[in-house]
ZAMARGU-4260 file (C-alpha; in steps of 0.2 Angstrom, whole numbers, plus 5000, padded with zeros to 4 digits):
<rodrens>
0) 4573/5204/5075 | 4576/5217/5088 | 4580/5219/5107 | 4567/5227/5117 | 4564/5234/5134
5) 4548/5229/5142 | 4533/5240/5137 | 4525/5251/5150 | 4510/5256/5140 | 4493/5249/5144
10) 4487/5234/5134 | 4473/5236/5120 | 4458/5226/5125 | 4455/5210/5114 | 4439/5203/5111
15) 4434/5189/5121 | 4450/5187/5130 | 4458/5204/5135 | 4448/5210/5150 | 4452/5219/5166
20) 4447/5209/5182 | 4433/5217/5191 | 4436/5224/5207 | 4434/5211/5222 | 4435/5196/5211
25) 4439/5181/5221 | 4437/5163/5222 | 4444/5147/5230 | 4446/5129/5226 | 4456/5112/5229
30) 4470/5108/5217 | 4470/5091/5211 | 4479/5085/5196 | 4470/5084/5181 | 4455/5096/5187
35) 4453/5114/5187 | 4459/5123/5202 | 4455/5141/5207 | 4467/5151/5217 | 4462/5164/5230
40) 4466/5177/5217 | 4454/5171/5204 | 4464/5162/5191 | 4457/5145/5186 | 4471/5133/5181
45) 4470/5115/5175 | 4484/5103/5178 | 4490/5092/5164 | 4503/5080/5172 | 4514/5071/5159
50) 4519/5059/5173 | 4502/5050/5175 | 4495/5038/5163 | 4480/5041/5152 | 4473/5050/5138
55) 4481/5067/5140 | 4475/5083/5129 | 4474/5101/5129 | 4458/5110/5128 | 4453/5116/5111
60) 4446/5133/5117 | 4448/5151/5108 | 4462/5156/5118 | 4473/5144/5127 | 4488/5148/5139
65) 4499/5133/5143 | 4513/5136/5158 | 4528/5125/5160 | 4537/5125/5176 | 4556/5124/5180
70) 4568/5112/5189 | 4563/5102/5204 | 4546/5111/5203 | 4534/5099/5198 | 4524/5100/5214
75) 4525/5120/5212 | 4519/5119/5193 | 4501/5124/5197 | 4505/5138/5209 | 4518/5144/5197
80) 4505/5144/5182 | 4492/5152/5193 | 4503/5167/5199 | 4508/5170/5181 | 4490/5170/5176
85) 4485/5181/5189 | 4499/5194/5184 | 4493/5193/5166 | 4475/5195/5171 | 4480/5211/5181
90) 4488/5217/5165 | 4472/5214/5155 | 4474/5198/5147 | 4464/5182/5153 | 4464/5167/5142
95) 4448/5155/5140 | 4459/5142/5149 | 4476/5141/5158 | 4485/5124/5159 | 4499/5120/5171
100) 4510/5108/5161 | 4518/5096/5174 | 4533/5084/5169 | 4546/5075/5178 | 4560/5087/5183
105) 4568/5078/5197 | 4586/5075/5191 | 4600/5077/5202 | 4612/5086/5191 | 4609/5100/5177
110) 4614/5088/5163 | 4600/5075/5169 | 4589/5090/5170 | 4592/5096/5152 | 4587/5077/5146
115) 4571/5078/5156 | 4566/5094/5148 | 4569/5086/5130 | 4558/5071/5136 | 4545/5083/5142
120) 4546/5092/5126 | 4543/5075/5116 | 4527/5074/5125 | 4521/5091/5124 | 4523/5094/5105
125) 4510/5081/5100 | 4498/5088/5112 | 4500/5105/5104 | 4497/5098/5087 | 4481/5089/5093
130) 4475/5106/5099 | 4478/5116/5084 | 4470/5101/5074 | 4455/5102/5086 | 4452/5120/5082
135) 4461/5129/5096 | 4460/5148/5091 | 4477/5154/5099 | 4489/5145/5110 | 4501/5154/5120
140) 4515/5144/5129 | 4524/5152/5144 | 4537/5145/5155 | 4549/5147/5169 | 4568/5142/5170
145) 4569/5124/5163 | 4552/5125/5156 | 4559/5137/5143 | 4569/5123/5136 | 4554/5111/5135
150) 4545/5126/5126 | 4559/5127/5113 | 4562/5109/5110 | 4543/5106/5109 | 4543/5119/5094
155) 4558/5109/5086 | 4547/5093/5088 | 4532/5101/5078 | 4528/5095/5061 | 4528/5105/5047
160) 4514/5118/5046 | 4510/5119/5065 | 4512/5136/5072 | 4511/5143/5091 | 4505/5160/5092
165) 4516/5165/5107 | 4530/5159/5116 | 4537/5167/5132 | 4551/5160/5141 | 4557/5167/5158
170) 4574/5164/5164 | 4578/5150/5152 | 4594/5141/5156 | 4603/5142/5139 | 4616/5151/5130
175) 4611/5165/5118 | 4617/5158/5102 | 4605/5144/5102 | 4592/5156/5096 | 4603/5164/5083
180) 4607/5158/5064 | 4613/5141/5065 | 4610/5139/5083 | 4599/5125/5091 | 4582/5133/5091
185) 4584/5145/5076 | 4574/5135/5064 | 4561/5129/5076 | 4557/5148/5081 | 4556/5154/5064
190) 4546/5139/5057 | 4534/5136/5072 | 4533/5152/5081 | 4523/5168/5077 | 4530/5177/5091
195) 4543/5174/5104 | 4546/5186/5119 | 4562/5180/5130 | 4561/5189/5147 | 4578/5190/5155
200) 4586/5199/5169 | 4604/5202/5173 | 4601/5200/5191 | 4597/5182/5187 | 4612/5173/5195
205) 4605/5156/5193 | 4606/5157/5174 | 4621/5167/5173 | 4631/5156/5184 | 4629/5141/5173
210) 4627/5148/5156 | 4635/5164/5157 | 4652/5167/5146 | 4665/5155/5153 | 4653/5146/5164
215) 4651/5127/5164 | 4638/5127/5149 | 4643/5144/5142 | 4658/5149/5131 | 4668/5165/5129
220) 4659/5179/5118 | 4642/5170/5121 | 4629/5176/5132 | 4617/5168/5145 | 4600/5169/5136
225) 4589/5170/5152 | 4600/5184/5159 | 4607/5193/5145 | 4597/5189/5129 | 4605/5184/5112
230) 4622/5189/5108 | 4617/5197/5091 | 4599/5203/5090 | 4601/5205/5070 | 4604/5186/5070
235) 4588/5180/5078 | 4572/5175/5069 | 4558/5186/5063 | 4546/5188/5077 | 4559/5184/5091
240) 4562/5198/5103 | 4572/5199/5119 | 4564/5209/5133 | 4576/5215/5147 | 4566/5216/5164
245) 4583/5219/5174 | 4575/5234/5183 | 4560/5225/5190 | 4565/5207/5192 | 4578/5205/5205
250) 4582/5186/5204 | 4578/5169/5196 | 4561/5168/5205 | 4554/5185/5202 | 4548/5183/5184
255) 4531/5176/5187 | 4524/5190/5198 | 4533/5204/5189 | 4520/5217/5183 | 4532/5222/5170
260) 4533/5205/5162 | 4513/5204/5163 | 4510/5221/5155 | 4523/5218/5141 | 4517/5200/5137
265) 4498/5206/5137 | 4501/5220/5126 | 4511/5209/5114 | 4497/5198/5113 | 4484/5211/5111
270) 4495/5218/5096 | 4495/5201/5087 | 4477/5205/5082 | 4459/5201/5085 | 4463/5183/5079
275) 4479/5180/5088 | 4487/5174/5071 | 4487/5177/5052 | 4479/5161/5047 | 4463/5162/5037
280) 4447/5153/5044 | 4442/5135/5042 | 4436/5131/5025 | 4421/5120/5023 | 4416/5107/5037
285) 4433/5108/5044 | 4436/5112/5062 | 4454/5116/5059 | 4462/5132/5052 | 4472/5130/5036
290) 4491/5129/5037 | 4505/5134/5026 | 4516/5118/5025 | 4531/5124/5016 | 4531/5142/5024
295) 4528/5152/5008 | 4514/5163/5014 | 4501/5151/5005 | 4489/5139/5012 | 4490/5123/5003
300) 4483/5113/5017 | 4465/5117/5017 | 4460/5104/5030 | 4472/5109/5043 | 4481/5092/5044
305) 4499/5099/5042 | 4501/5092/5023 | 4495/5095/5006 | 4485/5080/5000 | 4471/5076/4988
310) 4458/5080/5002 | 4464/5098/5000 | 4462/5098/4981 | 4444/5092/4983 | 4441/5106/4997
315) 4447/5119/4986 | 4435/5114/4972 | 4420/5112/4984 | 4423/5129/4992 | 4430/5141/4979
320) 4415/5153/4980 | 4414/5152/4999 | 4418/5168/5008 | 4430/5158/5019 | 4441/5158/5003
325) 4436/5173/4993 | 4438/5185/5007 | 4455/5178/5008 | 4462/5178/4991 | 4480/5182/4996
330) 4481/5164/5006 | 4475/5154/4990 | 4480/5163/4975 | 4494/5151/4972 | 4497/5158/4954
335) 4497/5177/4959 | 4484/5182/4948 | 4473/5191/4961 | 4460/5178/4961 | 4454/5161/4968
340) 4451/5151/4952 | 4453/5135/4942 | 4470/5139/4938 | 4475/5140/4956 | 4466/5123/4959
345) 4477/5115/4945 | 4492/5122/4953 | 4487/5114/4969 | 4483/5098/4961 | 4501/5099/4954
350) 4509/5101/4971 | 4501/5085/4978 | 4514/5070/4978
</rodrens>
């Protein structure tokens, strides 16, 4: 709930995903939609194009980064994702897979562009849910410009119990009150994002021009979210932070290559912990981690399908002595007696509708 300047400290290494690029790392490849393309600086990026037909899906890897481009940048989505992946790699963070999420963004006016962002979000949300169901370890969503609205609208479209580990919009075209209490995305962020870092620069004239106070989409007393941050830091959800990069980002297109942005986000990801989130491990033969459908800090959805049902009761009974549960008592102690026991099983049964 606080406003932060970008951190300049070196990121902590994270097992399997936080590592410095070795000297001389270089590769080349051909970029084609739906295939992995390697940029000259070394970062491999896969294109997922929502405009194409077919069975689209996100890879269920341990550490996944998804990047959404901005307005009129569909053809540049791969390049923007690769540039940002390189910036993060130089700061010490390298995911198992980076995906350039490409969507239709060719509207001729801002109002149409905002509608296209909402349409893209409706396509992204089920892909995120499927990836979490299939066992992705940690999912990080990053974006530039209009892509930030895609990410926040996608959070709003997620079903109960689904949580994205990190959301990082850069230069998002929106007013600041949308992320404060009662605003458009407040509940979505609170319910579906473990951490949000909103990178903004007062040098971003593109965002300020349309979304600043007294602009066409803004209003007096509000702020431009992608240029100034939220108007009231105390009114933003837990886990949300504005990161002011005015000192190093001189314009709307400067975020992806900013070492300040890369270092701050890499450090923030490292600080989330070795597992990337606070969820307990999968129980029994499930490939999905349990979820907390009602947001009370207890994990009633043991099979990770987003709801509490009879299969969760059966899974609880079958795995009460399993370390996946006994080593995570706080997640399954529904009656608060400090143990995983039959009383909790009865409690869980009573919650099934």
